[in-house]
N, C-alpha and C positions, 0 to 999 in steps of 0.2 A: 038191815039184814043181810048175811054173807051171800057172798055168790055162792052157787052150790056146785057139787060134784058133778062131772059130765059137762062140765063148760071148760071154753080155753081160759087159762089164768091171763089176767092183763096183765100186758109187757110192763117193764118198769126198766129205768135208769136214774139209778140212786147213787149216791157216796158211800163207801165202806169207813169203815174207824180209821183208815189211812189216806181218804182223802179221794183213793182209785174209783173210779166211776163203775158201776156193775148193771150189767143187763139179762133182762131174762134169758136171753138167747144167748147168752155166753156159757148156760147150764144145759142146750139141748143134748137128749141122749141121757140126761141124768133125771135121778129121782131127788126132787127139791123136798125139804120140810122147811115151808116158809111160815114162821111163828110171829106173830103181832103183840106185842106187850107195851104197857103202857106207857112206862118210866124207867130209864136206866139206874141202878144201886137205889133199887126201893126192894123193901121186905118179899115181897110176891114173886117180882121179874127177877130178882137176885136169884130166888128157890129156885123158881121156872129154867131162868137160864144155866144154873149150876146143874139140876138134874138133867139138861141135855150135854152138859160138859161131864157127867159122869158117866154116861152112856155112849158117848161119842166115838170110842171103839166100835161099839157093835154097831152103830150108824154107818161106820168106817165100814166094815165087814159086810155090811148090804149093800153096800154102794151109794150111800144115801148124803146128800151134802143139806147142811143146816145153813139157814139165813134169818138172823132177826130183825125184828124193823120195830122200829118207834119213832116218835117225831124227833128225842132228843140229835145232837149235833153232831158229826164225825169227832170232833174232841170228847165230848162226853162218850160216845161209844169206846173212844181208845181209852179211855182211864178205866170204863166199866170192864173190859175187856182184859186189860192189865193186873187189874186189882184181884179179877177172881178166874184167871189162867184160862178164858173163854176159845176153846181152839178152831173157834167158826169165826163166818163173819157177820156183823151185824150192820145194818142198814139206815142210813139217816132219810127219815121220810119228814123232814124239818114242813114242810106246808099239809103232810097229812094228806097230798095227793093220792097216795097209794092207797094209804089205808080209805080213802072214798072209794079208789076205784074198786076194792075187796068187799067192800060194805061193811066195814071195823070201825069205821070212826060215827061214833054213837054217845046218845045221852046216858049220861050214869050218874047214879045216886052214892054219895059216901057223907055220912055222918049228916044226914039229913040235906045235904045241898044237892043240886042237880047241876050237871056241868057236861062240856063237850070232852069225849075222850076218846083213845083206843079201847077198844071191845075185847079183851084176850080171846085171840083166835089163830088157827092153825090150821094150814093149806096143804095136804102132801099134791104135789103137783109131779106128773110121770114126764118122763124124757121125752113126750110127744108136744108137752106144756099145757095136758089136759090136767084140769083139776081133778084127782080120784078119791080126797077123802076131805071133808071140814069136820075139824073138833071147833065150836063154840061151847062159852061160858067153860073153859078149863078150870079146873084146880091146879095150881099150880106143882105142887108135891107130888102129885101121881100123872102129870099129863106125860113127860117123855117116854116113860113105862107103854103108856099107851098106844101112843104115837108107832112109837118102836114096834109091838104086836102090829100094830096096822100095817107098817111097809112090810115087815117079814111075812105078813098074810098067812 
């Protein structure tokens, strides 16, 4: 189960698509949309990322930083970001430690098979590092508008 609103956001130290190490503390004073997704360049994940991309100027206007997180490598993220012209950073959680910390690594079912993976979840984190909103079981095609409405409150 994901951690809940009102709690401090677990810190992180992960490489982005360029290999640059990013820390939660790098974003102090900024509102962050931290969205966890299963896999680069798959239908649902692409739709979700492209919706964030398409609304990016509205997020910028609201002073919001978007960060995507999946277990893919920095190289995979770089290809995904370039292919779809994503204007935000993607963080590589290759050992799914951050997914575990946020409670979004869990059992999934697909075509009758059960496996462990990323439960598509988004967290809005305020400038003090506190989680202010959690979106679980998101619908990739509608999610960005829903998050944008919440951050514009």
